[in-house]
C-alpha positions as CSV (number, residue, x, y, z in Angstrom):
1,X,129.0,111.5,62.5
2,X,126.5,109.7,64.8
3,X,123.2,111.6,65.8
4,X,124.2,111.5,69.4
5,X,127.4,113.4,68.6
6,X,125.4,116.1,66.8
7,X,123.1,116.5,69.9
8,X,126.2,117.0,72.1
9,X,127.6,119.6,69.8
10,X,124.3,121.5,69.6
11,X,123.8,121.5,73.4
12,X,127.4,122.5,74.2
13,X,127.1,126.2,73.2
14,X,123.9,126.5,75.3
15,X,125.6,125.1,78.4
16,X,128.6,127.4,77.9
17,X,126.2,130.4,77.5
18,X,124.4,129.5,80.8
19,X,127.7,128.9,82.7
20,X,128.9,132.4,81.7
21,X,125.7,134.1,82.9
22,X,124.8,135.1,86.5
23,X,122.8,132.6,88.5
24,X,119.1,132.5,87.3
25,X,116.0,131.6,89.2
26,X,114.9,128.0,89.0
27,X,111.7,128.8,87.0
28,X,113.7,130.7,84.3
29,X,116.0,127.7,83.9
30,X,113.1,125.4,83.4
31,X,111.7,127.8,80.8
32,X,115.0,127.8,78.8
33,X,115.6,124.0,78.8
34,X,112.1,122.7,78.8
35,X,110.1,125.5,77.3
36,X,107.4,125.1,80.0
37,X,106.2,126.9,83.1
38,X,106.2,124.6,86.2
39,X,105.0,127.1,88.8
40,X,101.3,127.5,89.6
41,X,99.4,130.9,89.8
42,X,99.6,133.1,92.9
43,X,96.5,134.6,94.5
44,X,97.0,138.3,94.9
45,X,93.7,139.5,96.4
46,X,90.0,139.0,96.7
47,X,87.0,141.3,97.5
48,X,83.3,141.6,97.0
49,X,82.3,143.8,94.0
50,X,78.5,143.7,94.5
51,X,75.8,142.2,96.6
52,X,76.1,138.9,94.7
53,X,79.6,139.1,93.2
54,X,83.2,139.0,94.1
55,X,86.6,139.1,92.3
56,X,89.8,137.2,92.8
57,X,93.0,138.4,91.2
58,X,96.2,136.4,90.3
59,X,99.7,137.0,89.0
60,X,99.1,135.4,85.6
61,X,96.2,134.4,83.2
62,X,94.0,131.7,84.8
63,X,91.2,129.4,84.0
64,X,88.4,128.4,86.3
65,X,84.9,126.9,86.4
66,X,82.1,127.2,89.0
67,X,82.3,123.5,89.6
68,X,85.7,123.9,91.2
69,X,84.4,126.5,93.7
70,X,82.3,125.7,96.8
71,X,81.1,127.4,99.9
72,X,82.0,124.8,102.6
73,X,79.3,126.0,105.1
74,X,76.6,125.3,102.6
75,X,74.9,128.7,103.1
76,X,75.7,129.9,99.6
77,X,76.7,128.6,96.2
78,X,78.7,129.9,93.2
79,X,76.5,130.1,90.1
80,X,79.3,131.2,87.7
81,X,83.0,131.8,87.6
82,X,84.1,133.9,84.6
83,X,87.9,134.1,84.1
84,X,89.3,137.2,82.2
85,X,93.0,137.4,82.0
86,X,94.3,137.6,85.6
87,X,91.0,137.8,87.3
88,X,88.0,135.6,88.1
89,X,84.6,137.1,88.6
90,X,82.3,135.0,90.9
91,X,78.5,135.2,91.0
92,X,76.7,133.9,94.1
93,X,73.2,132.5,94.5
94,X,72.6,134.5,97.7
95,X,73.7,138.0,98.8
96,X,77.1,138.5,100.4
97,X,75.9,139.9,103.8
98,X,77.6,143.2,104.8
99,X,79.8,142.7,107.8
100,X,79.9,138.9,107.4
101,X,82.5,136.6,105.9
102,X,81.7,134.1,103.2
103,X,84.3,131.3,102.9
104,X,85.0,129.8,99.5
105,X,87.2,126.9,98.5
106,X,88.5,127.1,94.9
107,X,90.8,125.7,92.3
108,X,92.2,127.5,89.3
109,X,94.8,126.6,86.6
110,X,97.1,128.6,84.5
111,X,97.4,128.4,80.7
112,X,99.7,125.4,80.8
113,X,97.8,123.4,83.4
114,X,99.6,124.3,86.7
115,X,96.9,124.5,89.5
116,X,96.3,126.4,92.7
117,X,93.9,125.4,95.4
118,X,93.0,127.9,98.0
119,X,90.5,128.8,100.7
120,X,89.6,132.5,101.5
121,X,87.0,134.5,103.3
122,X,85.2,137.2,101.3
123,X,83.6,139.9,103.3
124,X,80.1,141.0,102.3
125,X,79.5,144.0,100.2
126,X,78.4,147.3,101.9
127,X,76.5,149.3,99.3
128,X,76.1,152.3,101.7
129,X,79.3,152.9,103.7
130,X,79.5,156.1,105.7
131,X,82.2,158.7,105.3
132,X,84.4,158.5,108.4
133,X,87.5,159.8,109.9
134,X,89.5,159.0,113.1
135,X,88.7,161.9,115.5
136,X,90.0,161.2,119.0
137,X,91.9,158.5,120.9
138,X,93.5,157.6,124.2
139,X,96.3,155.0,124.4
140,X,97.2,155.3,128.1
141,X,93.9,154.3,129.6
142,X,92.9,153.3,133.1
143,X,90.1,151.2,134.6
144,X,87.8,154.2,134.7
145,X,89.0,155.8,131.5
146,X,90.1,153.0,129.2
147,X,91.7,153.1,125.8
148,X,89.3,154.4,123.2
149,X,89.1,155.6,119.6
150,X,86.4,157.9,118.3
151,X,85.2,158.0,114.7
152,X,83.4,161.1,113.4
153,X,80.7,160.5,110.8
154,X,81.0,163.1,108.0
155,X,78.3,161.5,105.8
156,X,75.8,158.9,107.0
157,X,75.6,155.2,106.0
158,X,75.9,151.7,107.4
159,X,78.9,150.7,109.5
160,X,78.8,147.0,108.4
161,X,82.3,145.7,107.8
162,X,84.1,148.9,108.7
163,X,87.3,147.8,110.4
164,X,89.6,149.6,112.9
165,X,93.1,148.3,113.4
166,X,95.6,148.8,116.1
167,X,98.2,148.8,113.4
168,X,97.6,148.4,109.7
169,X,95.7,145.7,107.9
170,X,99.0,143.9,107.0
171,X,100.3,144.1,110.6
172,X,98.2,144.6,113.7
173,X,97.6,143.8,117.3
174,X,93.8,144.1,117.3
175,X,91.1,144.2,114.6
176,X,87.6,145.6,115.3
177,X,85.1,144.7,112.6
178,X,81.9,146.8,113.1
179,X,78.4,145.3,112.7
180,X,75.6,146.6,110.6
181,X,74.5,149.8,112.2
182,X,73.1,153.0,110.6
183,X,74.8,156.3,111.4
184,X,74.1,159.8,110.4
185,X,76.3,162.8,109.6
186,X,77.6,164.4,112.9
187,X,77.5,161.1,114.9
188,X,80.4,160.1,117.1
189,X,81.2,156.4,117.1
190,X,83.4,155.2,120.0
191,X,85.4,151.9,120.0
192,X,86.3,151.1,123.6
193,X,88.8,148.5,124.9
194,X,88.8,146.6,128.1
195,X,86.9,143.8,129.8
196,X,83.5,145.1,128.8
197,X,81.7,148.1,127.5
198,X,80.7,150.7,130.1
199,X,77.7,151.9,128.2
200,X,78.4,155.6,128.6
201,X,78.6,156.7,124.9
202,X,75.6,157.1,122.6
203,X,77.1,154.9,119.9
204,X,79.8,152.5,121.1
205,X,81.3,149.1,120.2
206,X,83.8,146.8,122.0
207,X,87.3,146.7,120.5
208,X,88.6,143.8,122.6
209,X,90.3,143.3,125.9
210,X,93.8,144.4,124.7
211,X,94.3,148.1,124.5
212,X,96.3,150.2,122.1
213,X,100.1,150.7,122.1
214,X,100.8,153.2,124.9
215,X,103.4,155.5,123.3
216,X,104.1,154.5,119.7
217,X,101.9,153.1,117.0
218,X,99.5,153.5,114.1
219,X,95.7,153.4,114.2
220,X,94.0,152.8,110.9
221,X,90.5,152.6,109.5
222,X,89.4,150.5,106.5
223,X,86.1,150.0,104.6
224,X,86.4,146.2,105.2
225,X,88.9,143.7,106.7
226,X,91.9,143.8,104.3
227,X,89.9,146.4,102.3
228,X,90.6,150.0,101.2
229,X,92.1,152.3,103.8
230,X,90.0,155.3,104.8
231,X,92.1,157.1,107.4
232,X,95.1,156.6,109.7
233,X,97.1,158.4,112.4
234,X,100.7,157.9,113.5
235,X,101.6,158.8,117.1
236,X,105.0,158.6,118.9
237,X,107.2,159.9,121.7
238,X,110.4,159.0,119.9
239,X,112.8,160.5,117.3
240,X,114.9,159.1,114.5
241,X,117.9,159.2,116.9
242,X,116.2,157.4,119.8
243,X,118.1,154.2,118.9
244,X,120.1,152.8,116.1
245,X,117.6,150.1,115.2
246,X,114.2,150.2,113.6
247,X,114.5,153.8,112.4
248,X,114.1,155.1,115.9
249,X,110.6,153.6,116.3
250,X,111.8,151.3,119.1
251,X,110.4,148.0,117.8
252,X,110.3,146.2,114.5
253,X,106.5,146.0,114.4
254,X,106.0,149.7,114.8
255,X,108.6,150.4,112.1
256,X,106.8,147.9,109.8
257,X,103.5,149.6,110.3
258,X,105.1,153.0,109.6
259,X,106.4,151.6,106.3
260,X,102.9,150.3,105.5
261,X,101.4,153.6,106.4
262,X,103.8,155.4,104.1
263,X,103.0,153.1,101.3
264,X,99.3,153.8,101.8
265,X,99.8,157.6,101.3
266,X,97.6,158.4,104.4
267,X,100.3,160.2,106.3
268,X,102.8,163.0,105.6
269,X,105.6,164.1,105.2
270,X,107.5,161.4,103.4
271,X,109.6,159.6,104.4
272,X,107.8,158.8,107.7
273,X,110.0,159.1,110.8
274,X,109.0,158.9,114.5
275,X,108.9,162.7,114.8
276,X,106.4,162.8,112.0
277,X,103.8,161.4,114.3
278,X,101.5,163.1,116.8
279,X,103.5,163.6,120.0
280,X,102.1,161.2,122.6
281,X,104.4,162.3,125.5
282,X,101.7,164.2,127.5
283,X,98.7,162.0,126.6
284,X,97.1,160.4,129.7
285,X,93.8,158.5,130.4
286,X,92.0,161.9,130.6
287,X,94.2,163.9,128.2
288,X,93.1,162.5,124.8
289,X,94.7,163.2,121.4
290,X,92.1,164.8,119.2
291,X,91.7,166.6,115.9
292,X,91.7,170.3,116.3
293,X,88.2,171.5,115.5
294,X,88.0,173.5,112.3
295,X,91.5,172.5,111.2
296,X,92.0,171.1,107.7
297,X,92.6,167.4,107.3
298,X,96.2,167.3,106.0
299,X,97.2,163.9,107.2
300,X,99.9,165.5,109.4
301,X,100.6,165.8,113.1
302,X,99.6,169.4,112.9
303,X,96.0,168.3,112.6
304,X,96.0,167.0,116.2
305,X,96.6,168.2,119.7
306,X,96.5,166.9,123.3
307,X,93.7,168.3,125.4
308,X,94.0,169.5,129.0
309,X,93.5,167.1,131.9
310,X,90.0,165.9,132.2
311,X,88.9,167.3,128.8
312,X,88.6,164.1,126.8
313,X,85.4,164.5,124.8
314,X,84.5,161.0,123.5
315,X,81.0,161.0,122.1
316,X,80.9,164.8,121.8
317,X,82.5,167.7,120.0
318,X,86.3,167.9,120.4
319,X,87.8,170.2,123.0
320,X,89.6,173.1,121.3
321,X,92.0,173.9,124.2
322,X,95.5,172.3,124.2
323,X,97.5,171.0,127.1
324,X,100.7,173.0,127.9
325,X,103.1,171.4,130.4
């Protein structure tokens, strides 16, 4: 029998086996027939790990060298790139400045030579972040009493890189990245939205011209852009039966943010539904939603209340009295 005939006979059972199986992804088919991976690595995340170091993580083992990583703006340089399994540890010649973004352009390869080129921004390392929580907010502001969010400082530190989202880091309408600024325990930090800052709070920062979602949304706080979540609050005037779509949240984006909040573990109970949020029905420009003084932080709507008209207390201790329609 000719050699070509033997090859046909040997391959025939393999094709019969494949034809009797369910459809397989393209990459798996290549692995069966060619014995080789033809898909490059995927970048999963990146963050600063120290004043001069950062880490990038991937979905598979990678190789890398410092010569393949550059800082395009020329303000810094990568001295070393150490690959260990699915991570690459970078060492920089100059500090990664807290609250500032260091762009890098890099190329890595997997164990069989497939490559990935990428450009990302690594935010500087804050060695002394404060302990914060979201303490008060207004979402139906006016020209004289605009949308605001207050952060309470439980333990002092530096605000550099602390980030407040109207939404979650994976889905948001606004992102406020705070600058380097030292705060002490007991301070109240106010982020104000509108055309400009009014300069009426002891510690305040501009959040942007676009305010917060009026009735339904998520406000979240992170230790850095795309970093670790610190605190969050869900507010809504809807219920699960408000409509048939989007779980009652009214819009796809608010539902998406509720799902991300649930995954973060920063709000309860699970599963999160519109009525799980703080009721925003009676919130106005001067009736803020604030934490009840002395109440435990349980990550639930019960931690919050709407204050009486004119009792918003941004920059000061929260008002204990609740609004009753």
